[in-house]
C-alpha positions, 0 to 999 in steps of 0.5 A: 500500500502506498497509503496507510489508514491508521485507524483506532487499532493503530492509534492504540500504538501512536497514542502511547507516544504523544508526539507520534500521534500529534505528528500523525494528525499534522501530516495526514488526512483525517477519515470517517467511517469506512475510511471516507476522507472528511473532505469527501469522495468524488465519484466521476461518472463514466458518461462525459455528458454527465456533470461531475457531482459534488463530493459525498461528505462523510457523515459518520465522523466530525472534526471534534471526534478526530481531535479527541484525546480520549485514549480510553475510547481508542483502546475500547474501539481498537478491538471492534471491527475495522469497518465499524461505523464511526471509526476514525482514522488518518490517511498517510503516505507510507514514507511519511509514516516511517519518517514520523516513527523514526523521528519519535524513536530518536526523541524517545531515546533522547529522554532520561529514565526511559526504556530505549527503542533500538532501531537497527538497519541491515539486519537479516533474519536467519531464524526464529526459535523458542526459548525460556526466560524466568520460566516463561515462553519467549522467542529468540530471533537470530539476526545477521549484520549485512555489513560485517556478517556478525551474528546477534540474538534478540530475545523477546516476548513478542516478535512481529513479522512485518517484513513483507510477503516474502517474510523470513519470519514467516518462513522460519515458523512454517518450516520449523520442526513441530516438536521444536514448539511443543511448549507452545499450545496450539502452534501449527507450522502449516498455519504460516504457509503462504496462501496464493489466490488468483486475482484479476490483477495477477498478470497485469504489467501495470497495476498502479498509475501515477497522475500529476498533482492537481490534474484536471477531470473534464466536466460535461460540455459547458462546465469547467473542469474539476481540479483535483485536491490532495485531500479528497478521494476520487473514483473514476468509472469507465464506460465499459461495464463488462466483467473483463472490460470494466475499469475503476480508478481510485485515488486516496487522499494525500495531505500534500497537495503537490504530491503525485497521486498514486492511482489504484 
């Protein structure tokens, strides 16, 4: 994904670091229920003789609820369905989210009397194995430094395998001998096998288009064109409606009005 929608589940993390949540609000576009941008969504009809309608506004969230600092409400809502009506989130580009998290790690580590967050780059996961710490089940990650080849052991109570479709963490768990994890109730290696599904976009050479910022959408004859805005969502429908010829392009919101628009 080029853009993330940080909903209340994600805000359980960001609200633990006040500066992180503040940066997120400042650099993102707020969304209401079902990810609809507060600025609304413009559905562009396929018929060029039809007028482009005004954006449909989100009615499931208000600016007041977006700016609320009610952390307890965020924690309670985090366990509900992601598409629950009234859910409030923030649309943010992936690189922006990475940048603000890196900034917050540096700011956090500069404070006194806090547990440090180690941010290490160039580390390759070699294996994930079970271990014990004070009688409790833990996990040990064996990592290799890409520069000097040195090995490191990282012991933790939780390992998050957020390393993509070709996740090395997932591979280690999927191929692990079953008896290795006997002390972990319910552990089944086959659950970590990657499942592949056939998609209409599976064999397309171009899956994402890029459009210039503030590009124009033609309107019906006699009407001025629509100049797109970064904070709004756009859906462009095609003239063809067949199962193999229909095309719909979607543009998610971006806080930066001068940024190139990624189109799915």
